[in-house]
N, C-alpha and C positions, 0 to 999 in steps of 0.2 A: 555855719556855712562851710561846706567841704573845701579843702584846699586841693588844688589840682596836683597831679603827680609831678608835672614838670616844675611847678612852684616848689614842691618839697625837694626835688632834686637840686634845684638852684640854691635853695637855702642850705642844703647839705654840702654842696660844693663850695659855697661861700664860707661856711664854717670850717671846712677842711683847709681851704686856702688861708684863712685867718690863723689856724693852728700852725700851718707850715711857715707862715711869715713870722709868727712868734718864735718858733723853733729856730729859724734862721737868725733872728735877732739875738737869741740867747747864745747861739754858736758864735756869732760875730763878737759878742761881748766877751765870751770866754777866750776867744782868740786874742782879743786886745789885752785881756788880763794876763794871758800867758806871755805876750810880747813885753808887757810892762815888767813882769817878773824877770824875764830875760835881760831887760835893760838894767834892772836893779842888781841882778847877779853879776852882770858884767862890770859894774862899778867896784865890786869886791873881788872878782876873779878874772877880769879881763875878757877879751875876745867877744865883744858885743855881737858882731855880725854872725859869728859861729853859733852862739846861743839862739839868736833870732832865727837863723837858718834851720836849726833843729826843730823849733816850734813850727815853722812853716812846713817843713817836711812831714811832721806828724799830722798836721791838719790836711795837707794835700793827699797824703796816703789814704785818707778816708773821705775825700771830697765827693766821690761818686756813690757813697752809701745812701741808700734810699729807705732802708728798713728803720722805722722810727725807734724800735726797741734797741737796735744796734747803735743808732745815733745817741740815744740816752745813755747806753753803756759807755760809749766813748766820752761823752760829756762828764759822766760821773767819775770816770778814771782821771780825767784832766782836773776836775775839781778836787779829787782826793790828793792828787799830786800837789796842787797849789796849797791846799789845806795842810798837808804834811810839811811842806816847806815853811809855811808861815809858823807852824808849831815849832819846828826845828829852830827857826830864826829867833822866835820869842824866847825859847829856852837858852839859846846862845847869848842873847842880849842880857837876859836876867843873870846869867853866870858872870858875864863881863862886869855888870853893874855891882854884883856882890864882891867880885875880886877887887874892884876899884875902891870899895868902902873899907877894905881891910888895911 
C-alpha cells in the first residue's frame, strides 16, 4: 500500500524534530557537566561565579548556531576540554599519591 507524500513528510519532520530534541538534550547535559567542572575547579582555585560565568558566556556565544555540523564541532571541543582536564587532574592526583607514599 503506497504511503502518501504528506505522510512521508510528516514522518520526516517528526524524525528531524526527534534528532533536534536529542541534540538539545546532549547540549544541555554538556552545559551541566561544564558547570559541574567549574564548581569543582572553584573548590581548588576559588572564584566559583567567575568560572561559571565563563562557561555561560561560551555557551551563549553559540546559542544561535543552527548548523548541526558546527554544533557538533562546538560540542566536541567542549568534550575535549573536559577530557583534557580530567586527564590532567588524574595525572596530578597520581603524582600526589606517589609523593605521599615516599
